[in-house]
Gaussian input, Z-matrix of N, CA and C with variables (Angstrom, degrees):
# hf/3-21g

backbone

0 1
 N
 C     1     B1
 C     2     B2     1     A1
 N     3     B3     2     A2     1     D1
 C     4     B4     3     A3     2     D2
 C     5     B5     4     A4     3     D3
 N     6     B6     5     A5     4     D4
 C     7     B7     6     A6     5     D5
 C     8     B8     7     A7     6     D6
 N     9     B9     8     A8     7     D7
 C    10    B10     9     A9     8     D8
 C    11    B11    10    A10     9     D9
 N    12    B12    11    A11    10    D10
 C    13    B13    12    A12    11    D11
 C    14    B14    13    A13    12    D12
 N    15    B15    14    A14    13    D13
 C    16    B16    15    A15    14    D14
 C    17    B17    16    A16    15    D15
 N    18    B18    17    A17    16    D16
 C    19    B19    18    A18    17    D17
 C    20    B20    19    A19    18    D18
 N    21    B21    20    A20    19    D19
 C    22    B22    21    A21    20    D20
 C    23    B23    22    A22    21    D21
 N    24    B24    23    A23    22    D22
 C    25    B25    24    A24    23    D23
 C    26    B26    25    A25    24    D24
 N    27    B27    26    A26    25    D25
 C    28    B28    27    A27    26    D26
 C    29    B29    28    A28    27    D27
 N    30    B30    29    A29    28    D28
 C    31    B31    30    A30    29    D29
 C    32    B32    31    A31    30    D30
 N    33    B33    32    A32    31    D31
 C    34    B34    33    A33    32    D32
 C    35    B35    34    A34    33    D33
 N    36    B36    35    A35    34    D34
 C    37    B37    36    A36    35    D35
 C    38    B38    37    A37    36    D36
 N    39    B39    38    A38    37    D37
 C    40    B40    39    A39    38    D38
 C    41    B41    40    A40    39    D39
 N    42    B42    41    A41    40    D40
 C    43    B43    42    A42    41    D41
 C    44    B44    43    A43    42    D42
 N    45    B45    44    A44    43    D43
 C    46    B46    45    A45    44    D44
 C    47    B47    46    A46    45    D45
 N    48    B48    47    A47    46    D46
 C    49    B49    48    A48    47    D47
 C    50    B50    49    A49    48    D48
 N    51    B51    50    A50    49    D49
 C    52    B52    51    A51    50    D50
 C    53    B53    52    A52    51    D51
 N    54    B54    53    A53    52    D52
 C    55    B55    54    A54    53    D53
 C    56    B56    55    A55    54    D54
 N    57    B57    56    A56    55    D55
 C    58    B58    57    A57    56    D56
 C    59    B59    58    A58    57    D57
 N    60    B60    59    A59    58    D58
 C    61    B61    60    A60    59    D59
 C    62    B62    61    A61    60    D60
 N    63    B63    62    A62    61    D61
 C    64    B64    63    A63    62    D62
 C    65    B65    64    A64    63    D63
 N    66    B66    65    A65    64    D64
 C    67    B67    66    A66    65    D65
 C    68    B68    67    A67    66    D66
 N    69    B69    68    A68    67    D67
 C    70    B70    69    A69    68    D68
 C    71    B71    70    A70    69    D69
 N    72    B72    71    A71    70    D70
 C    73    B73    72    A72    71    D71
 C    74    B74    73    A73    72    D72
 N    75    B75    74    A74    73    D73
 C    76    B76    75    A75    74    D74
 C    77    B77    76    A76    75    D75
 N    78    B78    77    A77    76    D76
 C    79    B79    78    A78    77    D77
 C    80    B80    79    A79    78    D78
 N    81    B81    80    A80    79    D79
 C    82    B82    81    A81    80    D80
 C    83    B83    82    A82    81    D81
 N    84    B84    83    A83    82    D82
 C    85    B85    84    A84    83    D83
 C    86    B86    85    A85    84    D84
 N    87    B87    86    A86    85    D85
 C    88    B88    87    A87    86    D86
 C    89    B89    88    A88    87    D87
 N    90    B90    89    A89    88    D88
 C    91    B91    90    A90    89    D89
 C    92    B92    91    A91    90    D90
 N    93    B93    92    A92    91    D91
 C    94    B94    93    A93    92    D92
 C    95    B95    94    A94    93    D93
 N    96    B96    95    A95    94    D94
 C    97    B97    96    A96    95    D95
 C    98    B98    97    A97    96    D96
 N    99    B99    98    A98    97    D97
 C   100   B100    99    A99    98    D98
 C   101   B101   100   A100    99    D99
 N   102   B102   101   A101   100   D100
 C   103   B103   102   A102   101   D101
 C   104   B104   103   A103   102   D102
 N   105   B105   104   A104   103   D103
 C   106   B106   105   A105   104   D104
 C   107   B107   106   A106   105   D105
 N   108   B108   107   A107   106   D106
 C   109   B109   108   A108   107   D107
 C   110   B110   109   A109   108   D108
 N   111   B111   110   A110   109   D109
 C   112   B112   111   A111   110   D110
 C   113   B113   112   A112   111   D111
 N   114   B114   113   A113   112   D112
 C   115   B115   114   A114   113   D113
 C   116   B116   115   A115   114   D114

   B1=1.4567
   B2=1.5784
   B3=1.3499
   B4=1.4601
   B5=1.4701
   B6=1.3576
   B7=1.5907
   B8=1.3330
   B9=1.4024
   B10=1.5391
   B11=1.6784
   B12=1.3001
   B13=1.4331
   B14=1.4697
   B15=1.3814
   B16=1.4914
   B17=1.5187
   B18=1.3778
   B19=1.5614
   B20=1.4746
   B21=1.4280
   B22=1.4787
   B23=1.6227
   B24=1.3259
   B25=1.5197
   B26=1.4849
   B27=1.4636
   B28=1.4966
   B29=1.5518
   B30=1.2304
   B31=1.4956
   B32=1.4854
   B33=1.3531
   B34=1.4470
   B35=1.5013
   B36=1.3321
   B37=1.4752
   B38=1.6417
   B39=1.3772
   B40=1.4316
   B41=1.3803
   B42=1.4296
   B43=1.5041
   B44=1.5691
   B45=1.3443
   B46=1.5568
   B47=1.5288
   B48=1.3457
   B49=1.3924
   B50=1.5171
   B51=1.3265
   B52=1.5824
   B53=1.4967
   B54=1.2913
   B55=1.4549
   B56=1.5283
   B57=1.2668
   B58=1.4984
   B59=1.4491
   B60=1.3386
   B61=1.4066
   B62=1.6016
   B63=1.3479
   B64=1.4451
   B65=1.5846
   B66=1.2755
   B67=1.4025
   B68=1.6300
   B69=1.2775
   B70=1.4399
   B71=1.5619
   B72=1.2915
   B73=1.5425
   B74=1.5106
   B75=1.2881
   B76=1.6105
   B77=1.4262
   B78=1.3411
   B79=1.4294
   B80=1.6316
   B81=1.2409
   B82=1.5207
   B83=1.4879
   B84=1.4037
   B85=1.4531
   B86=1.5722
   B87=1.3759
   B88=1.4057
   B89=1.4833
   B90=1.2677
   B91=1.4694
   B92=1.5457
   B93=1.4145
   B94=1.4689
   B95=1.4672
   B96=1.4034
   B97=1.3956
   B98=1.6043
   B99=1.2310
   B100=1.4906
   B101=1.5011
   B102=1.3270
   B103=1.4674
   B104=1.5268
   B105=1.3579
   B106=1.5004
   B107=1.5583
   B108=1.3064
   B109=1.3819
   B110=1.7008
   B111=1.3788
   B112=1.4193
   B113=1.5445
   B114=1.3044
   B115=1.4624
   B116=1.4963
   A1=107.56
   A2=111.89
   A3=114.24
   A4=114.71
   A5=112.97
   A6=116.72
   A7=113.66
   A8=113.11
   A9=129.92
   A10=104.60
   A11=114.39
   A12=116.17
   A13=112.87
   A14=115.64
   A15=120.32
   A16=107.52
   A17=112.53
   A18=112.88
   A19=113.20
   A20=111.90
   A21=113.24
   A22=114.48
   A23=114.31
   A24=116.14
   A25=112.36
   A26=115.42
   A27=119.72
   A28=101.97
   A29=121.07
   A30=125.82
   A31=114.42
   A32=115.00
   A33=121.41
   A34=111.32
   A35=113.13
   A36=116.39
   A37=107.56
   A38=117.47
   A39=121.57
   A40=113.83
   A41=115.91
   A42=117.12
   A43=107.05
   A44=118.36
   A45=119.31
   A46=107.61
   A47=118.41
   A48=120.42
   A49=112.96
   A50=112.35
   A51=113.93
   A52=106.02
   A53=120.51
   A54=120.65
   A55=106.70
   A56=123.71
   A57=118.66
   A58=111.29
   A59=121.35
   A60=125.32
   A61=111.55
   A62=111.84
   A63=116.14
   A64=111.93
   A65=114.87
   A66=121.47
   A67=109.66
   A68=116.01
   A69=122.95
   A70=111.00
   A71=114.91
   A72=116.45
   A73=107.94
   A74=114.89
   A75=118.46
   A76=111.96
   A77=118.71
   A78=118.96
   A79=112.63
   A80=115.22
   A81=122.35
   A82=106.73
   A83=116.46
   A84=114.39
   A85=111.78
   A86=112.66
   A87=117.71
   A88=115.36
   A89=115.99
   A90=125.56
   A91=110.80
   A92=111.87
   A93=116.09
   A94=109.03
   A95=125.64
   A96=123.62
   A97=109.04
   A98=118.17
   A99=118.46
   A100=113.53
   A101=122.44
   A102=122.97
   A103=108.40
   A104=119.60
   A105=122.29
   A106=108.89
   A107=119.25
   A108=129.15
   A109=107.20
   A110=108.43
   A111=116.50
   A112=107.74
   A113=119.93
   A114=123.86
   A115=112.92
   D1=-47.33
   D2=-178.73
   D3=-61.59
   D4=-40.69
   D5=174.72
   D6=-47.84
   D7=-52.50
   D8=-174.88
   D9=-51.83
   D10=-47.01
   D11=-175.81
   D12=-71.89
   D13=-34.45
   D14=-178.12
   D15=-74.37
   D16=-42.16
   D17=179.49
   D18=-128.39
   D19=83.98
   D20=179.49
   D21=-67.77
   D22=-24.41
   D23=-178.48
   D24=-63.43
   D25=-23.98
   D26=-174.67
   D27=-75.14
   D28=-33.73
   D29=-178.94
   D30=-81.48
   D31=-4.65
   D32=-178.74
   D33=94.30
   D34=22.95
   D35=-176.47
   D36=-80.29
   D37=-177.72
   D38=-177.71
   D39=-66.94
   D40=126.74
   D41=-173.40
   D42=-72.04
   D43=-14.40
   D44=177.35
   D45=-61.71
   D46=-48.85
   D47=-178.52
   D48=-55.01
   D49=-49.02
   D50=-176.35
   D51=-71.18
   D52=-33.00
   D53=-179.04
   D54=-65.75
   D55=-40.49
   D56=179.25
   D57=-67.58
   D58=-36.12
   D59=177.74
   D60=-66.29
   D61=-38.08
   D62=176.64
   D63=-63.75
   D64=-36.75
   D65=-175.93
   D66=-70.71
   D67=-40.16
   D68=176.83
   D69=-73.75
   D70=-52.15
   D71=-179.80
   D72=-134.94
   D73=88.49
   D74=174.43
   D75=-68.08
   D76=-15.75
   D77=178.40
   D78=-76.64
   D79=-23.49
   D80=178.18
   D81=-75.93
   D82=-43.27
   D83=-175.82
   D84=-125.75
   D85=77.87
   D86=-179.24
   D87=-82.52
   D88=67.84
   D89=-179.06
   D90=-110.17
   D91=144.73
   D92=-174.83
   D93=-63.75
   D94=-42.52
   D95=-172.06
   D96=-72.39
   D97=-19.83
   D98=176.75
   D99=-61.85
   D100=-57.07
   D101=-174.88
   D102=-72.00
   D103=-27.06
   D104=177.99
   D105=-64.41
   D106=-39.41
   D107=-172.71
   D108=-72.31
   D109=-49.24
   D110=-175.12
   D111=-72.90
   D112=-31.66
   D113=179.99
   D114=-88.74

């Protein structure tokens, strides 16, 4: 359950949420699709 809350994109959640988190803290979510979407 915790993993789902921390990484919603993995469960097929909205990329926008993960993108926002990646912009604020890229260290917490060092995923390849994150920077690609934000960039």
